[in-house]
C-alpha positions, 0 to 999 in steps of 0.5 A: 500499500502506498498513499499519495498526499500533498504536503505544502501543496506538493504531492508526495508518495508515502509508503509503509516504513521498513521494519528497520525504521520501526525498530529506530522509532521503538529505540527513540521511544524507549529513551523518553518515558522519564521525560513524561513522568509528570504527564498522565500518558493514558489520558487522551486529553493530554496528547497535545501537551505530550506532542508540544514537549516532544517537539520542544525536547527532540526537534531534530529527532522528530524531523529525522524520524518523519523524514525516514518514515515518509521518505521526504527530505528533512528540509522539506519537513522543517518547512511544513505548515501545521496542516501538512504536519498533521496530514503527514502524521495521519498518512504515516499512521494509515500507510503503516496500518498502525490500527491493525497492528495494534489489534494484532499485537493485542491478539498475540498478547492475549494468546501468551496470557493464556498459555501462561495462565494454562502452563501449556507453553512449557 
């Protein structure tokens, strides 16, 4: 799957990120939890506070991650208007089928929980 989208009125084709890029994102995410200790990350109303704090503390990392994931040059990412940045996030979530992956991970997690409870995994 790929999605064509306009960013600052220029059309780009966004493709799913390779697994290697996903691992890089996971490594980035693992490094930042302590920075959000003062924010309830489970409360969706705090999404904007989390987003602002991420941008403030990890601007270059975010530019590089977005560039890597979208296949769009960092300088283009730096100069996107807010509407295009939000569109890019939405497209990246869609093209990488994040909702489907969350569902699949939940099902796999449930399988492991059942095996652990029954002891059939030994």
